[in-house]
KEFI-852898 format. One record per residue: x, y, z of N, C-alpha, C, O in turn. Coordinates in steps of 0.05 Angstrom, whole numbers, padded with zeros to 5 digits, always signed. Atoms other than C-alpha are relative to their C-alpha. Layout:
KEFI-852898
XYZXYZXYZXYZ...
END
This chain:
KEFI-852898
+00023+00019+00013+00187-00078+00377+00008-00019-00014+00030-00017-00025-00005+00023+00018+00183-00142+00341-00013+00005-00025-00036+00015-00024+00017-00002+00023+00162-00141+00269+00006-00031-00013+00027-00043-00009+00000+00023+00013+00148-00204+00227-00008+00003-00029-00025+00020-00035+00005-00001+00025+00148-00215+00156-00004-00026-00018+00002-00048-00009+00001+00025+00014+00130-00263+00097-00004+00013-00028-00013+00036-00031+00004-00004+00027+00130-00263+00021-00017-00020-00014-00012-00044-00012+00015+00022+00011+00078-00295-00018-00005+00011-00030-00002+00034-00037+00007-00001+00029+00057-00303-00091-00026+00014-00007-00046+00007+00006+00029-00011+00009+00000-00262-00122+00002-00001-00033+00022-00005-00046+00000-00001+00031-00020-00257-00195+00017+00023-00015+00021+00022-00039-00020-00022+00012+00024-00194-00206+00025-00005+00011+00041+00013+00006-00027+00006-00011+00085-00226-00171+00001-00003+00029-00019-00007+00042-00002+00005-00029+00115-00231-00103-00013+00025+00015-00015+00047+00004+00008-00021-00014+00086-00190-00049+00009-00004+00029+00005-00026+00039-00012+00006-00029+00119-00181+00021-00017+00020+00020-00023+00043+00013+00010-00015-00018+00085-00155+00079+00013-00006+00030+00027-00026+00034-00012-00002-00029+00106-00140+00156-00022+00007+00015-00038+00025+00008+00022-00007-00022+00061-00141+00218+00020+00005+00024+00042-00006+00026-00011-00001-00029+00081-00117+00288-00007-00022+00017-00023-00039+00010+00006+00018-00019+00079-00158+00349-00028-00004+00006-00034-00025+00016+00027+00002-00004+00005-00146+00355-00015-00009-00026-00040-00011-00025+00012+00006+00020-00010-00165+00287-00006+00019-00018-00016+00011-00039+00008-00023+00018-00020-00096+00255+00018+00005-00019+00042+00008-00012-00020-00004+00017+00008-00086+00189+00015+00024-00002+00004+00046-00005-00017-00021-00003+00066-00044+00191+00014+00010-00026+00023+00032-00028-00015-00007+00025+00094-00047+00117-00010-00021-00023-00019-00043-00017+00006+00018+00024+00080-00077+00046+00018+00007-00018+00031+00028-00015-00018-00006+00023+00119-00081-00015-00008-00023-00022-00011-00046-00017-00001+00017+00023+00110-00111-00084+00027-00011-00005+00044+00005-00013-00028+00010+00007+00171-00156-00094+00007-00020+00025-00010-00024+00043-00006+00018-00022+00208-00206-00047+00015+00019+00020+00021+00042+00016-00013-00015-00023+00240-00186+00021+00028+00014-00010+00033+00037-00002-00024-00012+00004+00307-00175-00009-00004+00023-00019+00015+00039-00021+00002-00030+00017+00277-00118-00060-00009+00017+00018-00006+00041+00011+00012-00021-00020+00246-00082+00001+00026+00015+00014+00049+00006+00013-00025-00011-00014+00290-00034+00041-00003-00002+00028+00011+00013+00042+00006+00004-00028+00262-00057+00108+00024-00007+00016+00023-00001+00040-00023+00008-00013+00330-00085+00128+00013+00028+00011+00024+00028+00033-00012-00023-00008+00354-00015+00136-00024+00024+00007-00019+00047+00013+00021-00020-00011+00287+00020+00152-00006+00002+00028+00008-00011+00044+00005-00003-00029+00257+00039+00216-00012-00027+00014-00013-00031+00038+00009+00025-00008+00227-00031+00217+00022-00017+00015+00015-00036+00030-00024+00013-00005+00297-00055+00234+00022+00017+00014+00046+00014+00012-00023-00018-00013+00328+00001+00275-00010+00003+00028-00031-00006+00037+00008-00006-00026+00328+00026+00344-00009-00023+00023-00027-00019+00039+00006+00025-00014+00326-00044+00378-00024-00015-00010-00032-00036+00001+00023+00021+00013+00268-00068+00333+00014-00022-00013+00036-00021-00022-00011+00025+00015+00277-00139+00306-00022-00005-00024-00045+00003-00023+00017+00004+00020+00251-00162+00241+00006-00031-00008+00029-00038-00014-00006+00026+00002+00242-00237+00232-00020-00015-00025-00043-00006-00030+00020+00013+00020+00211-00284+00175-00019-00018+00018-00009-00035+00033+00017+00016-00017+00149-00316+00208-00027+00000-00016-00047+00014-00009+00027+00005+00017+00095-00338+00156-00023-00003+00016-00044+00008+00009+00027+00005-00017+00046-00359+00210-00010+00027+00011-00033+00029+00018+00009-00022-00010+00044-00290+00234-00015+00018-00021-00029+00037-00013+00009-00015+00019+00022-00262+00168-00029-00018-00015-00038-00013-00037+00020+00019+00012-00035-00316+00157-00028+00019-00009-00040+00016-00030+00023-00017+00005-00093-00262+00160+00006+00022-00025-00011+00030-00041-00007-00022+00024-00053-00211+00113-00001-00017-00025-00013-00008-00045-00002+00019+00025-00042-00270+00063-00026-00005-00008-00030+00000-00031+00028+00005+00007-00114-00290+00062-00016+00023-00009-00033+00019-00026+00014-00024+00008-00140-00220+00055+00015+00009-00031+00001+00018-00050-00014-00010+00030-00086-00205-00008-00010-00023-00016-00015-00016-00040+00012+00020+00020-00112-00272-00039-00027+00005-00004-00035+00000-00027+00023-00006+00004-00181-00252-00028-00007+00025-00021-00025+00026-00037+00004-00023+00018-00172-00185-00062+00008-00008-00025-00006+00000-00044-00004+00009+00028-00138-00218-00121-00016-00018-00014-00017-00021-00038+00022+00022+00013-00191-00272-00129-00025+00016-00009-00041+00006-00025+00021-00014+00004-00240-00215-00132-00023-00004+00022-00045+00006+00019+00021+00004-00024-00277-00236-00067+00003+00021+00022-00015+00025+00039+00000-00024-00023-00251-00177-00024+00005+00024-00012+00024+00027-00027-00006-00025+00013-00257-00106-00042+00008+00021+00018+00014+00043+00009-00009-00020-00019-00239-00072+00023+00016-00018+00023+00006-00039+00033-00021+00012-00018-00181-00094+00069-00014+00004+00030-00026+00025+00035+00010-00002-00027-00203-00108+00142+00026-00008+00017+00026-00028+00031-00024+00007-00018-00135-00110+00176+00012+00023+00016+00014+00045+00006-00008-00022-00013-00108-00070+00230+00028+00011-00008+00047-00003-00014-00027-00014+00008-00052-00020+00214+00014+00009+00023+00003+00020+00041-00017-00011-00019+00007-00006+00256+00000+00036-00001-00005+00048-00022-00002-00031+00001+00014+00070+00275+00018+00007-00021+00040-00003-00023-00016-00006+00025+00037+00100+00212+00026+00017+00010+00025+00033+00029-00024-00016-00002+00107+00128+00210+00000+00023-00021+00003+00018-00045+00002-00025+00020+00103+00199+00180-00007+00025+00013-00009+00027+00038+00011-00024-00012+00081+00268+00188-00027+00002+00004-00041-00015-00007+00030+00000-00001+00014+00287+00208-00011+00006-00024-00032-00006-00029+00011-00003+00030+00001+00311+00135+00001-00022-00013-00020-00028-00024-00002+00028+00010+00025+00245+00110-00022-00019+00005-00035-00031-00012+00019+00018-00010-00021+00208+00156-00029+00010-00011-00046-00007-00018+00029-00010+00013-00083+00254+00130+00001-00011-00025-00019-00023-00032+00001+00008+00026-00063+00236+00061-00009-00026+00000-00030-00032-00012+00004+00027-00003-00059+00163+00077-00028-00007+00005-00039-00026-00006+00029+00007-00010-00127+00165+00111-00018+00003-00019-00037-00012-00020+00018-00008+00021-00159+00197+00050+00003-00022-00021-00016-00028-00035-00007+00020+00021-00124+00143+00004-00021-00025+00010-00033-00038-00007+00018+00024-00011-00164+00089+00049-00028+00008-00008-00043-00012-00011+00025-00006+00004-00227+00124+00032-00010-00003-00029-00034-00002-00036+00011+00003+00030-00225+00113-00045-00006-00028-00002+00010-00046+00005+00014+00028+00004-00269+00054-00061+00014-00017-00021+00023-00008-00042-00008+00020+00019-00246-00009-00096-00012+00011-00030-00035+00018-00033+00011-00003+00026-00254+00004-00169-00006+00031-00007-00021+00038-00026+00003-00026+00007-00250+00079-00169+00029+00012+00006+00045+00002+00021-00024-00016+00000-00195+00131-00177-00007+00026+00010-00031+00033+00010+00002-00030-00008-00184+00203-00151+00027+00011-00010+00047-00003-00010-00027-00012+00008-00133+00253-00179+00015+00012+00023+00004+00016+00045-00015-00013-00021-00082+00284-00140-00014+00028+00008-00015+00036+00031+00013-00024-00001-00119+00349-00152-00028-00005+00019-00033+00010+00037+00020+00007-00016-00182+00316-00122+00002-00001+00031-00014+00009+00047-00008+00005-00027-00146+00296-00057+00007+00028+00010-00001+00036+00031-00008-00024-00007-00114+00363-00057-00021+00020+00010-00020+00031+00032+00022-00016-00011-00177+00402-00054-00014-00009+00023-00023+00008+00039+00013+00010-00023-00206+00357-00003+00016+00006+00028+00006+00009+00050-00021-00003-00024-00144+00365+00043+00008+00032+00000+00025+00040+00016-00007-00028+00003-00140+00442+00022+00033+00005+00000+00045+00020+00015-00026+00000+00004-00069+00429-00002+00004+00001-00031-00013+00006-00047-00008-00001+00028-00030+00424-00066+00002-00031-00011+00005-00050+00004+00001+00024+00012-00032+00367-00116+00032-00009+00005+00034-00032+00011-00027+00009-00008+00048+00362-00106+00002-00012+00026+00014-00033+00029-00008+00008-00025+00045+00358-00032-00014-00028+00003-00004-00046+00016+00016+00025-00001-00010+00303-00041+00019-00024-00013+00021-00046-00003-00019+00020+00013+00041+00266-00091+00024-00008+00017+00033-00030+00017-00025+00011-00018+00098+00267-00043-00008-00015+00021+00006-00033+00029+00009+00016-00024+00055+00242+00015-00006-00028-00010+00001-00049+00001+00009+00025+00012+00027+00189-00029+00023-00019-00009+00020-00043-00008-00025+00010+00005+00098+00170-00052+00010-00014+00024+00023-00034+00023-00015+00008-00028+00116+00160+00024-00015-00021+00013-00006-00031+00033+00014+00018-00010+00061+00109+00035+00016-00027+00003+00027-00039-00016-00014+00027-00004+00092+00047+00067-00017-00026+00001-00006-00048+00008+00016+00022+00002+00033+00002+00059-00017+00000-00024-00042+00001-00024+00015-00001+00028+00017+00001-00015-00018-00024+00001-00014-00043+00015+00019+00017+00005-00041-00037-00038-00025-00002+00022-00049+00001+00015+00018-00003-00019-00075-00041+00029-00007+00031+00008-00030+00036+00016+00008-00028+00001-00073+00036+00034+00006+00007-00032+00028+00010-00042+00001+00000+00030-00090+00043-00040+00012+00022-00012-00003+00037-00023-00012-00025+00016-00040+00096-00069-00002-00003-00027+00000+00016-00042+00000+00004+00026-00047+00062-00133-00029+00009-00013-00032+00007-00038+00027-00011+00009-00117+00090-00142+00002+00033-00002-00018+00047-00004-00004-00029+00006-00090+00161-00149+00014+00004-00026+00036-00006-00030-00016-00005+00025-00075+00186-00218-00003+00026-00008-00017+00041+00005-00002-00030+00012-00063+00249-00257-00028+00010-00009-00045-00006-00017+00024-00012+00005-00120+00301-00267-00010-00009-00031-00034-00010-00038+00008+00005+00031-00119+00283-00343-00005-00033+00000-00009-00042-00023+00006+00026+00001-00129+00208-00326+00026-00017-00005+00026-00040-00011-00026+00014+00005-00055+00190-00334+00008-00013+00024+00005-00004+00047-00008+00015-00026-00026+00137-00290+00035+00006+00003+00054-00003-00009-00026-00013-00009+00032+00175-00256+00009-00008+00027-00008-00010+00045-00007+00000-00028+00073+00164-00195-00006-00023+00015-00023-00020+00033-00001+00024-00013+00078+00093-00171+00025-00012+00008+00041-00016-00011-00024+00010-00006+00133+00064-00135+00008-00027-00014+00032-00030-00021-00002+00022+00014+00126+00000-00167-00002-00003-00030-00003-00025-00043+00004-00005+00030+00118+00027-00237-00030+00002-00011-00049-00007+00000+00029-00010+00012+00059+00051-00281-00007-00030-00009-00030-00036-00003+00012+00028+00006+00052-00025-00307-00014-00014+00024-00035-00026+00021+00011+00014-00025+00040-00052-00237-00027+00019+00005-00049+00009+00006+00024-00016-00004-00008+00007-00226-00021-00005-00017-00044-00005-00008+00019+00008+00019-00043-00009-00289-00013-00029+00007-00037-00032+00008+00013+00028-00007-00052-00084-00272-00016+00002+00024-00035-00014+00026+00018+00000-00025-00081-00063-00203-00028+00014-00008-00049+00005+00000+00026-00013+00006-00131-00016-00232-00018-00015-00021-00042-00014-00022+00019+00017+00017-00153-00063-00288-00012-00023+00014-00033-00033+00008+00011+00025-00017-00160-00120-00235-00024+00015+00012-00046+00003+00011+00020-00012-00013-00205-00071-00199-00023+00013-00017-00042+00023-00007+00020-00011+00017-00243-00050-00258+00001+00029-00006-00015+00038-00022-00004-00029+00002-00223+00022-00254+00012+00009-00022+00012+00034-00026-00012-00005+00022-00186+00017-00319-00005-00019-00018-00005-00042-00011+00007+00020+00019-00204-00016-00383+00028-00008-00011+00048+00006-00008-00020+00010+00009-00154-00059-00417+00001+00011-00029-00020+00007-00042-00002-00010+00022-00132-00025-00481+00003-00019-00021+00005-00011-00044
END
């Protein structure tokens, strides 16, 4: 399969996204392409190709810009079939149900999925489409900002932007 990527600037720094040949989002990352692990990931294995193609990411770029401008609260982008276990996909589906400006605890999700908070945390941490699949909206049961691949500071910025967290 062919994958295309681009990096663009957001108010929180560079953001990189990749789509498949059908335009479905396959992966996202905070940072530039060189800081992702995509060159050695499934996106670039087993005969897959990965090419820089900004034009292929126009819709993704527009929706990310809309999110950061405050005009878009819910992404309307097709997602490539998730790579992961059935359980991970169930957790990621639940993440997509958390509304803009709201949070859920690992425990909340665990109850809904009849699972454990640790299992939810592991699946949440395996999400390869952060922001669009909003893993940043999951917090500790005590309200603490825990477990985000791009750091607690980035998680805080996203939650403040959404109004889910007040600036101290």
